C-alpha positions, 0 to 999 in steps of 0.5 A: 499499499502507498503512503498516500493511500491514507487519505484524511478521513479514511477509516480503513485500518492501516497495514503494518509496515516496517518503521520507516512506513509507519512513521511517514504515515503517521506524519502524514496523518498529523498533517491532514488533521492539524487538530489532533496534536501528537497521537500515541506512537508504538514502542517500535518507534523507540520513543523514550519517556524524556528525562531533562537534565538533573539540573533543569528537571521540568515538572510533569503533568501530575507532579507536584511543582514543589519536587525536588530535582533528581541529585546527581553526582558532582563529578565521575570520580565522585561516583567511582569513589563511592563504588570503590567505598561500597565494594572495599570493606571489611571483607577484604580485610578479615574474610578474603585472606582467610579464605585464601589461606583456607583454600589453597593459597595462591592457587585460590586466586583461578576460582577467584579470578574466574568468578569475577570475570564471569559473574561478578563484573557482569552483574555489576555492570547489569546493575549500575548500568540499568540504574542509570539508564531508568534513572530510578533506584533499586524497586522501580527498575525491575518495571521493566519486567513487572512479573519478576518486579519482586527482585527489587523487594528481596534485594530491599530486605537484604539491604534493610538487613544489612544496614541494621547489622553492618553497623553494629561492626562499625560500633565495636570499631569505635569502642576499641579505637576509644580504648587505644587512646592509652599509653598501654593498651587495655588489651594486652595483659591479665590485670583488668577486672574482666579477666578470670583465672583461665587468663592466660598472659604470655609475659609471666609464663617463665618457668611454666611446664610445658603443655601448662600456663600460670594463671593471675593467681599462680595456679597452673591450667593445662594450655587447651583451658587457656585464653588470650588476654585480647580473647577475654577482653573482647568477650568480657569487657567488650560484649559481656557475652552470654551463655547462649542465644537464650540468655539475652541479658542487659544492654552493653551500655558502652556499645549502645553509646558507640552504636548511636554515635555511628548513626550520627556519623553516618546520618550527618554524612548523606543526609544532604545527598549524593554530592556531599557524600561523593565529597566525604568518600574521597577521604574515607575512601583513599585514607584506608590505603595509606593506613595499609601501606604503613601496616604492611611496610610495618608488618614486612620488617617483623620477625616471622611475617615471611612464613606468614606470607608463604602461607598466605600465598603458597599454591596448593593445586590439588584443593582446585578439585574440591567443589567448596574451594569454588563455592567460597570463591563465588560468594565471595565476589558477591559479597565483595561486589555487593551485588543483589543488594540493590545498592549498585543500582540506586547509586548508578541512577544519579549518573548522567545518562551518558556516563560510561559505566564500563569504565566505572565497572572496570576500575571498580572491579580490578581495585577491589580485587587488588584491594583484597590481595593486597590486605592478605599481604598486610594480615598475614605478615602480621599473623606471621609475626604471632606465630613466630612469638607464640612459637606456633605454626601460622595455621593455629593463630589464622582466624577470620571475622570478628575473631581476626579483627577484633582478638588476632589483630589486637594481640599482635598490635599490642607487642609492637613498638608503638603499639598505640599509634598502630592501634589507633591507625588500625582502628580508624581505618575499620571505620573509615572501611565499615563507614564507606560501605554503611553510606552506600547501604542506607542511601541505596535503601532510601533512594529504592523507597524514595523512587518506589513511593513518591506519593509520600514525598520522601525525597522532599522530605529527604533528612526526616526521611533518612532520619526515621531509617536511622532511627529504626535501624538503631532500635533494632540494632539495640538488640545486637548490642546486649550481653547475648546479641553477638548470637543474634549478629551471627545470625544475621550474618549467616542467614539474613545477608547470606551468600544463598540470598545474594545468589538468588537475588542476582540470579533472577536478576540476570533473568529479568533482563536477559529472559523477560525484558529480552537481552537484545532489547537490553543490548540496544538501550545500554548501546544508545546509553554508552554511544558504543557496543559494549561487546559480545561478552556481557550478553553471553554472561547475562543470558548464560553464565551469570545466571548459571553461576547463581543459580548452580553455586546457589545450589550447591550452598543449600546442599553443603548447608551446615547449621549456623555456630558461633565459635568453636564450640557454641551450636544454636538450638533449633529454633536459633536456626529456624529464626535464621532462616526466617531472616533468609526467607524475608528476602527469598519469598519477595520473587514467588509471592509478589509474582502470585499477588500480581497474578491474582490481582490483575484482571482478565483471563490468564493469557491477557494477565500475563500480556499485561505483566510482562510489559515494561512500566519503566523506560530509559531516560535520555536527556531531554535535549536528545529527544525528538521535539515537534514545533508548530501550531499542530503540537501547540493548538491543544497545549500538547508536547513531545516532552509530556509525552510518556511511553504507552502501555498496555491496557485491556480496558480499551480493546474495542474502542475506536480512534480517530481513523483507525480500527480498534478491533485487530484481526491479526493479534496485533497488541493494543497500546493506549497512551497514558496522556489520553492520545490515540491508540497505537498498534504494536504487531508481533510479526514486527517485534520478531522481524526487529530482534533478527536484525538486532545484536 
């Protein structure tokens, strides 16, 4: 059919044509009907909802005139520093070195590197890019495939659990930092009133029989019954730990004060938005590298440092045959790169639309992996010194988590010349590493809610809203600073923000993009946003490799599941592990339950519900000056303009309605799409969807 066959007033239904003919026919119709304004266009014309530059946000129809402009990062480097601060955290210092030693030393770098390039970096890029492209937070972004929007709520749940218990580590660091401002560190001997007869002070063991030690009252006890002064300081002075989870005990008021101070610091650093946070992280993200370097130089000068580093890096190639080595490597990648908690999406949404997120991803990936390896040299040089001083092998002094940070490190620091100085800078480093992650998690949490529920004007009242998040998390965190709080902390860490939660979420994120929204469409959108093609490797990972790694290791983690423990001897009761699984299900249930909720509440037949729930509700948002604009009387007579145009959405209720000059009932199963602004009905022919798919990518 010739384009000119559409005469004004002709009521015949238009024949579906390729894009160029459809566009010309619509222009022709506008010329012949100047009063009709700009009617809706199909999604095949790839009209995106316009997003003005952040400093010139125009108020859209239905939005409050007082709505604030969406914040943006001050500079590209501010965003990179924030990402480094989020990714490089306490896990790089207290978890990676232990896993490297435990899983074959230098050989562990092979599964770690493979997990990094097949899952860590591709999913990192996916999350940052989708947030930047859609300019919205970690919940609403999954409107690209509404049926799996529960993945956003799952990530939000993990994020809330994480920000509630992660700051407890910061409060412990503050406690030790304040305790370090003394001429003699308090955890080095058995003179404190927190010690008991089992405290083994190395400085008073001269003449003790082999296999025994002298207690502070002069009695002999077997070495296996003894505890170091640092161990008793941690258990009795700092935690005041009870006998088990069923004995909650009273508040540890010193820790309550440190927890309150940590939340005050966090709030003051983020309440004004990402521009302020972006400047602060320059200091908090870079200073730890200076401190690590100082500690490394000091560690390498200590006796036994070489032995410790040898244990750290000596490859044990036979360990690569064990599945647990690969599981530990992949789990560490997901922990370290903070995928699956929504923070990367939310922080990426504050980027400018044309930001090169690929460069950001590569920089953060290299820096994070390098920091993990670098901190391992610091850790094992000090552990080698401890082993030499205690006349033990390195494997007898190696610990991970709080045991490494608050027992092994303080023990080593106490014996160093200039102990006070090194203790102050070490715990200052822990404070900054923890705060960097806490900033990003809380900001991601708040952004997700502000974008998901704009009707409550949370962004307009950002200061009050952030205060409510901090206060609520502080209230829940009070349970974790009781005498039995450490047992609950371990459950939060082992279940609430565990590896299998992150693996579950990350796998479904890949599925939503690759198979829900469509990886070809997503690839085109990312290419258009970046201005260049990201290559074939990342789509392959998003479609095949990353979901396979995520779901595969998720299943292995469940098969290899072991109930939570604390230390070497405390086993949780059954109800404690049930409570832990409730924390895990708190996030994991969102995917099936929210999908079921949508299927039950959406009207229509099952097929019609599927057709509705697979249609995107969010769209890429390039700057307004890049959008197609139409000037002249045809667009101004009725007050419409393309700047006000919203992407069309599928609406079953409009089937059977007529629009000017076009029949609304299509005999060849053409989908009916209606402009939300009240424009004319547009058509999207599945045949041309398939045709475009063949020519893309």
